[in-house]
C-alpha positions, 0 to 999 in steps of 0.5 A: 126113646131117650129124651131129645138132646138140647143141641145148643147146650151140647155144642157149648159143653162138649169137649170137642168144641172146647178147644175151638172156643179157646182159640176163638176167644184168643183169635184176632182179625186180619181186618175188622169186619163191619156188621154188614160186611161180607167175609172175603173168601178164596177157594183153592182147588176146583174139583171138590172146591167148586161145590164149596165155592158155590156154597160160600157164595150162597151165604149172605155174609160171604163173598168169593173173591178168588177161585184158584186152580192149576188147571186153567179150564177148571179155573174158568169154570169156577169163575162162571159157576160162582158168577151164576150164584149171585152175579158177582165175578171172582178173580181167577188165578193159578197160583194161590200165593197171589191171593195171600197178598190181598188183605181183603181176603179173610179166609182161604178154602183149601180143597186141593190134593192132599199133598197141598193141604198143610203147605197151603194152610200154614202159608195162609195162617202166616198171611193172616187168613183163616182156613177151611181145609178139606179132609184129610187135613194133612198128608202125613202125621207131622204135617198135622202137628205143624198145622196145629202149631200154625193155627196157634202161633198166628191165632187163626181159625182152621176148620177141617171139612168133615161136615157131619160135625155140624149136622144137627141129627148127628150131633144129637146121636153123639150126644145120646151116646155120651149121655148113656143111651146104649150104656158104656160104649166100647166099640165103633165099627165103620164101613166105606164101599164103592165101585171104582174102576181100574186106573190102568197103566199110565204112560209118561208124557208131556203135561197138557198145555192147560195144566201148570204141572210144576205148581200142581206138584208143589211141595212134593218131590218132582216126578214125571207127568203120567197119563193116569194120575190127574185129576183124581187117581193121585189118591191111590199113590202114596206120593200124593194121596192117602188111599181110601182110608185117608180119602173117605175113611176119615169121615167114618173114623171121625164119627167113631172117635167122637162118639167114643170120646177118645183122642189117640190110639195106643195100638194099630193093626192093618191089613189088605191089598190091591186085590180087585185089579192089577194096575198101577194103584199103590194103595189097597182097594180092600182094607181093614184097620183097627185101633185100640184106645185107652179105656178098652175102646176100639175102632174098626174100619172096613173099606172095599173100594171096588165093590158096593157089596150088593144085597148088604147095606152096612151102616156108616158107623155102628156103636156097640154098648153094654145096653145096645147099639146105635147105628148112623146111616147118612144123616140119620140114626137108630138106637137098638136094645140088646135084642134088636128092638128099636128104642129111638130114631131120628132122620135128618138131612145134611149139607156143606152149608151148615159146616160152612156157616159154623166157620163163617160165624166163628170168624165173626165171633159168634160160634166155636168151630165144630171141627177145629184143626186139633180135632181134625188132626186127631181124626186124620191121624188114625188114617195115617197110622192105619196106612203106615201099619199096612205099609210096614206090615205089622202092628204099631204101638203108639203113645197115648198122649199124642199118637206117636209111634213107639219102637219102630224106626221104619214106621217112624220114618213115615211120620213125615216125608221129603219135600221139593227144595224150598217147599218144606213146611215151617211154622 
């Protein structure tokens, strides 16, 4: 088995963490934090955000001051769940802009629908808040570019919630690849499977009384309320979501890109469809996307949202090298030689807590971000490009320096989107 990696040394020398350290070294606090003072946190979006609110409240140096949701039922539940952790009662609001006015809030957690990620992050940076934003970091490629610009201009720390970046055994696996455990690595394959049911056919109706639907739409151009969109099925409509590739594929593609040591693709192919059910879903339930990177390297992602493929247990990610393969499943990895013999393996556990700790310690000045927004954008962008290639139905050519689409005006139009008047994101 290859020698075990010095995780501390890897974190401080990997290129992925260098950008985070550069901006950390130049970041300023909106208020000075005393050695024993807790980081003030607000959590926006209380589906995924409810688990994050509990995690932040469990940290000895953090305190959840606000929970925010446009669904008043979820907001009340968030108040109660945070209170259970430490006995402290956060304030509940439906409009996150009230949070931005409070100088005791140091960080905003953005765990909303995808179409809100960029707008909330940019406004928070402008208000002097650090941001923990869930994946995918943006709804369009251009939004990712704006988020980077906002973090730089306002010198804020922005971390994407791809938590495996902070799991020790995953860090060890990536370090093993980069140190030659399987020779020159040239391909990464990845999978996501699920058994999602049909979303049916929705009906237009009045929004329920407990929902501020206008604020839920926020930056997105207005559409009538439909019965099968909230609270989860918005993922499957291009107007608000990014399909399974942007929903869960970003986790796998992030690991692929990290292990291969690549930034932006030069070619993107994508195919699939809504094959399992005939309903309102716009995004594919069966999807394969492939990305060519400089240096003759490739990432392939397979998604089957409506079948878990019984009897088949694909890896989350499989790296192919000249001397063998490395397989990641969950928080563990195994290294094989060319004949399939096990050369080494390590089992681990993972949680949100270690990624949250990295974010909090970066705010205090003791660590670099493990998934600084520029790295988050580089891992989100292939998901956007895979969706764009699927929607236009052809291969995309991209600039290796930034991933922008070349020579395809129809595809280039999907680099950004229209916004509701007054909600156009601007740095």
